[in-house]
N, C-alpha and C positions, 0 to 999 in steps of 0.2 A: 667463275670470278675474272676479271680481267687481271692479268699478272704481266707487267712490262717483262721484255727480255733484257733491255737497257734503256735507260733512259739519258737525255741529254738536256741539261739545264741552259736555258737562254733567258738572258737579262732584257726584257724588252723596256722600250723607252721612246721619246719621241725621235732619236737618232738611229733606232733599230727597231721597227715596227714589223706589222703583219708582211707587208711587200719584201722587206728584206729576210725575213724568215723563210718566205715563200721560195726566194731565190738559193737558199742553201738546203732546201728539204732534200733534193737529189743528193746531194752529197752525204747529208746524214742519213739517207736509206742507204747509200753505198757502204757508209761506215759500218752499217749493221744496227742502228738505232731502230728501237720498235716505239718510243714514246717521246714526244717533246714535253719537257719538263719546265714549264712557264711561270716565269715571275708574275705577280698580280695583273689582271689585265682591266680590272675596274677602273673607273674615272678616279685620277689622282691629282695632286698639286701641279698646276702647270709647269713643265719643265722638268717634272720628276723624273730622274735617272732609275729608280729601283721599285717604284709604284706602292710601296707601303705605306705612303702618305696618303690613303683613300678617302676621296671626298663624296664619293657617290657609288654606293655597291650595287647601284640598279643599272648602271649604264658601262658599257665597254668604252673605256678610254680613247676619245677619239684621237688621240695624239699618237696612239701606236698604231691605227689603222681604220680605215672605212670598211662598212658592210661587204662591198666588193672584194676587200682585200680578205677580208676574213673568209669569205666564199670560196676563192681562188685557194687559200691556204688548206682550208679544211676540205676542199676535194681532192688535193694531192693525198692528203692524209687517209682519205675513205679509199682512194683507188691503191694505195700502197699497204693498206691494212695496218697502217700506224695510228697510235693514241694519244691522249693528251693528258698528262698530269697537270692540275693547276693548282698554284700557291695561293691561298686563301688566308686573308688577316682578320679572324673573328675578334681579336682583342682589342683593336684600337683603331681609330681613325685620325685624318687631319684634324687638328683644332685650328681652325682658320675659317675665314668668312666664305672662301670657295666652297666649303662644306656647307651645302643648302640647309642640312638638319641643325648644324652648329649654329647658322645663321638665326634661323628661327629661335633657337634657345636665347641666344643673346638680345634678341626683338621681343620676345615676348615671354620671356623667363618661365616660370611653372606654368602657365597657360599653354606653352608648346607641346604639341604631341610628342616632341622627342627627349622633352627634359628628362623623362625616366629612361632612354636608351643610354646616358650617359654615367658614369660612374662619379656623380658629383656628391659631395660630401657636406651635408647641411651644416650650418654655424650652430654652435650649440645653443647661443641665445639669439633672440631676435634682435635686429639694430635698433640702436637707441633713437636715429630719426623717425619721426612719424610720416605716413604716406608713401613710405617707400613703395615700389611696386612688386619686390618680393621679399620675402623672410632671408633671403640669402643671396650674396654674389658670389658667383663664380670668378675666380681669379683669371685674368688675361696676363701674366707675366712676361712681357715682351718688351718692355720700354728698357732703354739703354741706360737710363738716368732715374733718379726718383722723379714721382709724379709731379711735385710740387717745382722741381725744377724745368720739367717740360712744361708745364703750364706757364711759368714766368717768361720762359723762353719762347712761346708761342707757337711749340710744336705740336700742341692738340688744338684743333679747330674743330667747330660746328660746322655743317653744310647740309644743302637739302638737294635730292637729286630724284630721277624717276622712281627712284625704291623708298624715298622719304627722307627723314632727317638721319645724318649719320656724323660720326666723329672720326675726323681723319689725324692719323699719328704718322707723319712723313708719307711713305707710299701705302701705308694700310688703312683701311675704312672699316668702320665698325658700326653697325645700326643700332640708333637711339630707341631705348625702350618706348614703345608705343605709350604706355602709360604717363609718359610724360610730356607727351604733346601739349596736354593743357597747360603744363608749366612753362614750356617754352612759349606758347601763344600768350601768356599773361605777363611775359617780362615787360612789354611795353603796352600799356593799357589801351592808348588811342587807337592800336590796330590790333587789340584782342577780339572785339566782336564779329568783326568779319570772318574770323576763322573758329568762332567758337564751336559753331554747329559740326563745322568740318573734324576740329579734334576730338570732340565727343563721340561722333559717330565713329571715328578710327577706333578710338579706345574701346568701344562695345564689340565691334566688329574683331577685334582682335582676340576675343576670346573663341572665336568659329574654329572647327576644324581646318587642318593645314590647308588642303586644297580649297576650300572656299576663302580661306583667308588669303591665299595667293592670288586668288581671282579679285577678291574686291581691293586688295592692296594695289594691285596694278592698275584696276579701274580708277580708283580715288586720287591715287598721287599722280598719274596721269592728267588728270582733271586739272590739279593744282599746276602740274610742271608745264602745262600747255597755256596757261591762262597769265599771259604776262604781268598783270595786275596783282594778282595772288602770288605769284612767284617773286615778284618784286618786293610784295609784304613779307613774305618769308624769308627772303634774303637779309631784309631788315634786321628781323630777328637775330640771324644768325652774326650779322656783323656786330651787332649789339652786345650780345653775348661774348663773341671772341675778344672784344676788347676790354674784358675785364675776367681776369684769372680766377676771381672767388666765384662768379657767376658759373662759368665752366667747371670749377671744382664742385660746386653745389649741384650742377646737372649730373655730374659723373657719380656723385654719390646716390643718386636714385636709379642708376642703371643696374640692370640684372647682372652686370659684371663689374669686375673690380680691377681697373688698370692698374698695373703695377709694373715695378721693375724685376728684372731676373733675379737679382740679389735677392727679392723676398721669397721667391720660391725654394730658396736654401732652408728658409727656418719655417716657412707656411706652405701648405698645399690643400687645396680643399677639392682637389679632382684627382683620380688616378690617371697618372700619365704611364707611358711607356717608359720602362726606365726611368732614367732623369730628363727625358726628351719633354720640355714643356709643350711642344707643338704638334704630340700624339695624345689624344685622350682616349681614355679607354672605355670600352663599352660594357653593358650589364649584361652580357651574353647567357647569364643565367635566367633571365626573363624571357619566357616563353614569346611573348609578344616581339621583344627585340630580336630573337633569334628568327621568326616568322618575317620578319619586315626587312631583315638583311640579306637573307638568302636568295630571293626569288629569281634573279638572273642567272645566279650560278646553277640552280636546281633546273632551270629552264633550259641551260646549255648541256646539263647533263642529260636530261629526258629526251634532248633532239639527238643525242649520240655524240655531240661535239666534245665533250669531256669524258674521261673514263675514270678519272680518280683525283683525287684532294691531296694535298699537303698542307696540314694545318699548322700556320706559323704560331710560335710562342705560346704552345698550349700550355706552358706553365703560367701564363699570365692570367688565365681564367678562374673564375671562382670556384666552379665545379667542372672539371675538364670531364671527368666521367660521364657526367649528365650532357654536357655538348655532344661528346662523342655519340654517344646513345641516340640522341634526338637527329644528329647527322646522319648515323647509319640507318635510323627508321626511314628517313626521307629517301636515301639513294639506294637502299636494298644491298642486299648481300654481294651483287655482282661489281659493286665499286672499290677501287683500290684506294685505301686511305692510310697515309703515313702522318706521323707526327714529327715537328721540330722538338726532339726531346733531347737534351743533353745529359748522357749519365756520366756520374762520376765512377771512380774505380770501386768494383764490386757493386754498384748499384745496377738493377735490372729495370727492366720494361714493366708497365703494370699489366699483368695479364689478364684481367678482366676488361680493358678495353677493348672495343671492338674494331680493332684496327691492325693492318698488316706489319707494322713496324715504326721503325723510325727513319730519319733521313741520313743515318750513317755515320754519324760522328764517333760512336763508340767503335765502328771498324777502322776511322781513322787513326785513333789512339793506338789502336792494337798493331796496325801493320807500323806506324811511326815508331813504336817500341821496339819492334822486331828489327827493323832495320837501323837500328844504333849499336854501335859495338859497346858491348858492357864493360869490359875494364877502361876502355878509353874514357866513356863518359864518367866514370868514377875519377878519374885523374882530373878532367876537367872541373868537376864539382871540388876536389881538394884545392886546384889552383885557384876558383873563385873565392871558396872561402878564406883563403889565405892571403890574396891578392887585394881583393875588391870587397867582399863583405861576408862576414860570417854568419849572418842572421839565418835561422833556420826557415825554410820556406812556408811552414804552417805558421810561424809567428809572423812573419811577412803579411801572408793573405789576411791573418786577422787584424792586424794593424791597418792593413789598406781596407779591408772591408769597414772597420770600426770607424777609421777617419771618413770614408765616404758617407757613411751614415750619419755622421755628426755634423758634416760639412754640406751636404747637398740634399739628405733624404732627413732633415729634422721634421719636417712636417706630416712625412709618412709615419715617423715613429710616433710623434704626438696623435695622430690618429689613430694608431694602434692603443695608444694608452686611453683615448676616448672609448675606445671599444671593452677596454679592459676595467675602465671606472665602475661600472655596476658592479663586477667581481670583487674589486678592491673594497667597496662599500660593505659588501656582504661578508666577505671573508676578514674577520678582524685582524689587523696587523699594527705593529708599532711602526711599521716601514713609512716611510714619507714616499709621495707619490713620484718625487724625483729618484729617489732609491730605486723604486720600481723599474721605472723608466730607464736607468741605467744598467739594471740587471736585464732588462728586455734586450737592450741593446747590445749587450755583452751574449746573451743568446744567440740574436740573429747574426751576431759576426762570427761566431763559431760554429754555424750550422755547416755541417760537413757535405751537404747535397743542396741544389737548388730549392727544392721543396718537398713536403709532404702532402698526402692527398686525403685530407680529413673530410671526407663525405658522411661519416657517422661515427658515434662514439660507442663503445670505447674505439681508440684508434687499432688499425690493423697491426699485425705482429710487426711488419715492414716497417711501417712509420714510426712504430713504437722503438724499434731497432735505432733508427737514424735519431730520433728524440733522444736515445739514452745517450747516443755517442757525442751529440750537441750539448749536452748538460756536461758531461764529462770534460769535453775539451773546455768548455765556458768555465769550470771550476779551476782547471789550469791556467788559462788564460786570464783570469781576474778574481784571484782567490779573495779580494776583499768583498765581492760581490755574493760571496757563499750564502747569506742570510737571505738575500734576494732570490737566489735562483733555487732555495730550498722552499720558499714560497710560491713561486711559479711552477715547480715541479708538479704538483698534484693537479693543475689544470690538465697537463698532457695526459693524465690518467683518468679524467672525469668518466664516470658512468652513463649511460642515458637516464637512469633514475635520478640522478641526482638533481637537486633543487633547480641549479639555474643551467642545467646541461645545454639547453636551446642558446643561452648567451655565451658559454664556453665553445660551442661547436662554431658559432659565428664568428669569433673572436679568432679562432684556431685556422679556420679559411681565410680570412685575412691576414694572420701571420704569415701563411703560406704564400699567398700573393706579394709579400714585400721581401721575402727572404731570396726569391728567384731574382728580382732585378739587383738586390743587394749583392749577391754570388756572381751575377754577370759583371757589373759596374766596378765591386772590389777586386776581383780576379782577373778575369778575361783584359778589362780594361784599364787595369791599373797594375795589379801585382807582376802580370805577364811582361811588362815593360820595365820591371825594376829586378826581376831574378833572372839574370843572364847568363845562368851557367852554359846553356845549351839551348839557344832561343828556339831552336826547330820544335821543341818540346812545349813552348809557350803556345800553345795552339787550342781553340775550341774543340772541347771534346778530350782533349788531352790536358797532362798538367806533367810538371818537371817532378811533382812528387809520385806520379805513377811509377809502378814497378816496371823495370824493364823486363820483357818475357823472353825466353827463348823459343826455338821451333816446337818444343813439346807442349809448351805451355800454349803456344799459339792454337796447335791442333785442339787442346782440350777446350778451348773458347770458340773454336771454330764448330766443334760437335754440338756444343751447347746452343750455338748461333742456329745451326741447322735443326734443332729441336724447337727451339722458341722464338726464332726471328728470320726463319729461311726468306722471307718475301721484305725484310728491310732494306733501304738502300745501301749501297758500299759506296761511300764518299772518301775521295782523297783531296779534292779542292771543291770550295764552295765559294758563293758571294759573301759570306761571313767569315772564311778562314782567314787568317792573318798573313799568309804567305801562300803562294802557289806550291803545289805538290812537290815539285822538282825544286823549287827555291828551298822549301822545307828540307826535302832529302840532302840536299848538297850539305846543309848546316848539320845534319845530324850526323853525316859522315865526317865531319872535323874528327869525330871520336874515334876513327880508323887511324888518324894521324895526329893522336894528343899530343904525345911528346914533341913533335916537330911543331905543331900548331902552338903550344906553349912557350918553346923556346923562341920561336919567330914572332911571337906577341910581346914578349920581353925587349926584342931588338925592335920592333915597330914602336914601341912605347918611347925610347931612347930617341930613334929616327925622327918620330912626329913631334917630340917634345917641344921642337921648334914654335909650331903652330898653337901650342896650347895657350890660351888667353887667362888672365887673372884678374877678375873684378871682385872687390870688396872681400879679399882673400878666399875667394872660390874659384876653382878652376873650371876653365869650360874648354873643351866638353869633359864632364866629371869622369872619374876613372871607369865608372858602370857604363856610362855612355859611349866614351872610348872604346871599350869591349864590346857594346852593342854595334857599335859602327863596323868594327872589323867582321865581325859574323853576319852582318846583313849584308855588306858588300860581298862576302864569300858566295852567300846564296843568291844576290840577285844579278851580279855582273854577267853581261849578255854572253851566249855561247861563243860568240866570234871575238870575245874580251875586248871590244872597241868601247871605249868609254864615250860615247857621242854627246852631244847637247841634249838629246831627249833623255838619254838615261840619268844624267845628272838632274834634270829637273825633275823626272818621276822620283828619285832616291832623295831630292832636297823634299818633295812634299810628305815622302814617307817620313822622314827623318823629323820633321816638323810634328807630325801626328804622333809620332812615337815619344817624343818628349813631352808632349803636353798631355798626352796619356799617362805618362810616369807620373806626371804631378810633382815632381821634385824641385826643379830649378825654373819650372815654367807651367803655365796650365791654359786650358781652352778661356777660362775665366778671365785669368789675369796673365796674359803673355807677358814673357820675359825678353823682350826684343834683343837686348844686350846679349842673354845667354843664346840665343837661337842663334843669332848672327854668328856668334863666334863660334857655335858648333857648325855652322854650314862652311863658315872660312876654313875650317879645320879640313872636313872633308873636300872642299875645292882644290887646298892646298896640297894634300896628300895624293889626290887624283892627278894631279899635275904632272905632265911628261917631263919637267924639268926636275922633278923630284925622284928620289930612288926608291920610293915606297913601293909603287907598282911592280919595280924589277925584282923585289924581294919577296911580295905578295901573290904575284901571278904563278911562279911555276908550283906554289903549294895548291893555290885554284885549281890549275890544269890539272894536276893528280886528283885532286876531289871529282872534278868534273870528268875524269876519263873511268871514275868508278860511279857516279852518279848515272852516267848513261847505261850503267849496267844493270844497277840497283831499280834504277827508275822502271826498266822492264820488268823485274821482279815485283815491286809495288804494282804496276799496271796488271799483270798476269793474276796476281792473288786477287786484286779487286774483282777482275773479269770472272774469275771460276770458283772463288771461296762462296762459302753458303752466304745469300744475299742477291741484290738485283744492282749491277754495277752502274753506277751514275758518272757520267762525262759531263765537266764543267766546261762552259763555253769556251773553245780554243785550246784546251788542254789534252787535245788528241796529238799535240807536237808538244816539245818541252814548255814547262810551265812555270816561268821563273816571277810571276807577278808579285807585287807587294801588298800590302794590307789595302782593303777600299778606300778610296775609289780605284786604286791602281788596277783592282783585278776586274774592275766593271768597265776598263777601257775598250773602245772599238777592236773588234777582232780582225784580222786579215783573212777572211774567209776565203778570198780570191786565191791567195797562196795555198791555203790547205785545199780547195779543190784541184788547183793544178799538181799538188803533190799526190794526192788521192788519184787522179786519172794517170799520174806517171806510175804508180804503183799497180794500177789495174793493169796497164798497157806491158811493164815488164814482166808482170805475172805471167800473161799469155805469152809471153817471149821465152820464158825460163830465167829471166835474169835479175830477178825482183831482189834477190837477198844481195848480190853485187851492188844493185842500186841503192837499196836502203843503207848499206855501208858506206856508200860514197857520200850519201846525204845525212849522214850521222848528227853533224853539227845543226841540222835543221830539224832533227827530230823525227825522220823518215821511219826509223824502225820500230817507233812507239806506235806511230800511225797503223804500220803495216801490221802489228801486233794486234792493236785493238779490232782492228777490221776482220782479221782472221778469227779471231776468238768470237766475235760477236756473231760473225755468220754463222760460225757452228752451233752457237746459242740459238740463234734463230731457227737453225734446222733442228735442233733437240733439245727444246726448252724442257723436257721432261728429266733430264740427268740432273739439271739444275735446281728446278722446283721440287722435286718429290725424290731425287735420288740421294745416294749415300754419300757420306764424307768419310773416306777411309785413311787415316794418316800411314803414311808408309816409308818416310825419310824425315828424321828430324834430329841434325846435327849442329856444330856452331856454325858450319860452312854452307849447309844446304837444307833446303825443305822441299817436301815433295808428298802430295796425297792424291788419291784416286777419287774422282767424281764418279759414280756408278748407277745405272739403271738397267734393269732387266741384262741384255746381253751386250750392252755398250759400256764401256770403260774408256775413261779420260785421264790419264796419269800427267799430273802436274810436275815439274820439276824446276827449281829455281835457285840461283846462290844467295847467300846472306853474306853480310858485311862481316869480316873476320880476319885476324891478323894470320891465323895458320892457313895451311892449305891441304885440300882432300880432292882426290880424283876418282879414286876406286870406293864406293859405298857396298860394303859386302853384307851379305845377311838380310837381305831385304825379302820379306815375305809379300805374296799377292801380286806380282808384277810379272808371274811367268806368262810366256806368251810370245806371240808376234804382234808388234807395234808399228804404227805409222805416225812419222813427226808431223803434225796437222803443220806446222811452221814451214818447214824444209823439203816435205815431200820424201824423207829418208826413211826406209824400213829397217827395222832392227828386230832382234831375237833377244828376250830378256829371260834371265833364270832367276838366281837370288842376288845378282850383285849389278851393280849401274856404274859404268864409267862416264862421268860426268866430262872429262877431256874429251870423249868421243863424241857426246850426245850434244855439246855446247861449242863443238868445232865452227858449225855454219852460222849458229845464232845463239846470244847468251841464255835464252831460256827455252824450255820445251813444253810441249803440249802433245803426249803422244795418245793417238787413238787405237782402240782394241775391240774388234767386234767378234765375238763367238759367233759360229755358224750354227 
């Protein structure tokens, strides 16, 4: 099996494609990277910055590279024995006419070869109008206004081009249903006869298989387009119809799609979308035909040896994740490295039966995040937050936000669940009304403690039943009035395969699981995380402010379990989805080391900056909660040189806008409150002004935090590189990573600076002065880059010690952590400091460390017995990796 020694995540786009990646491959090889971990490479929406809005899974995106650029890149990879881990998106595609499959669905409806590819939810009853082309209209909820307003204002127009009739809304164009061509041509009777035969033929040929239809359409439409007389005639139809909003409205009623406003999607939804993103439509990947038609390019690249592994995006969105993974494994065989993007909650484990190597590593991020937070300080900060800002318990807040999001944005999804539940409601007699059952169902979903269960058979697995029990217990506490409904719903989750309606129950449970996952993400990560600001470094994907702080001993136990169950999972600390970069987050967590001082100064800052608080309609801006968020976010993001540049101000302003809208308290994406937002931006602008005294009070404490962050970032990095798992480096984070939430963390990386830094480190190492150099360049992050290179080169030379070797805890205090990675006669002793208010230099009574060791990072040699003098070991470098090899 292909096993990476270290991955490097690259965000490919039109501004950073294969050519730019080829330019940095020598740098990545010198860093010690074995595997490029690439964002999606298939064709996406033009200008896409991330590639998850796939429009054609059968083509490489031309915006990120040509075949020649691909060949140049893969040639280097082959020559240097480097691999490629490909991020794939089987859950959804772009819902746009740039997607040829979607275009065909909109044009031909159920006659389209691709109609069944998408998770479209048919109407319960057929439409009332006769002669409609399809029994269902899929929603197109992209209008900024109501349809009637758009029609009356002339924002929607009928047109004709080389691809046939279309409906234009501003810059967007949608194909007219082929079956309505006769209707269009009949609007003006005297012009009808000349085109009757053409319209009839077009309608009959629209039922052909896709490729034949495409050929016919191009041929016949070009005949019209290239004939001035016929084109003028068709133009007359369009002009006549466009002058009458009622005719346009009637034409729209005959389409395979329902053009409607964004607001309608909050209460009705007849296709499954990614989270609540209307422009991403989900696939029915459980259908083997869909699976077989979606993957050919990726499988071809794998079979050619151009891809060695796959990262499966949003596995929780699939109807049957286990089935998908079994099919994927069956095609690519045992040699492929496969991981899933799976966010685990506290005490949740991966699914052992899945044929994968592990996850993308959010669970590891959470472990390190909790380890590198000072316990007593975090409790002080919690007490302060509850006393001064909000005393709402976190669990209650999460329930409120999930409940609120479900009832404000996902009503359509909830109605669909009720639809699939309706046969069971009819069968199982109850005095409860459908509305009562729907409310109880919503309570249960909002109370679910994990993203989802995996009901691939009945009865539910013991693990799934455990989480269901917890959900019902929480629901009973969260909404006591729903007790009777919950009591009615409970037996559904205990259904046996012999029960009369077992098939219907299993289908409902699978759909239920598909919707609890996006609700968890939107209600928690994208809402609660911006409301609960105790210590925002823990408001992170995979982590949670509700997770228990772990000590060194608990970390050891988790890593021993990881070695047994997930030794080949990625170890992530920054990703394209994290809320902030790893060193930004670490700085914020280290506020816990200075909790008393932070609290005292916060009270001073509130008085000092009160001058810039605005009041509108008896509401202050920023709110107390948002003001506290601003202080923490600034502490995490201020550049290492502490210069408040215009560039930093713009980046922070963009972050703040997103944070305020995600919070959904005083403003939101759907209804931006410009007055509140401007007041918050004005506040930040004023407190960062050199003319104000805030920075002179703020920066001294930030300087202290940064001095510790530079040490504990090396701890964080060393743990990622050597603990069980495969280290993953996010683009640019080889140096200090102070990025903010996306899109800030996807900005262009200055790789030229990093290459020069690497060259200098290699040169200074040859001269024997590298440690002095990295100390001199501490502000730039040279020590982190040096550490990564040294450890990854060791991993490259000795992969067995990490892949199959032992994990042996040897040190676990409040001040230090240490463990040995061992395989055969080779041992690697890892030692690193932990955030603590106490000091400790001599660690006594340590077993298993006897012998002669060489410090991989400094070249120093030392003899160990049963004690460790960390003052001596860390004298030249803040962390240590000691190597011993028995003769």
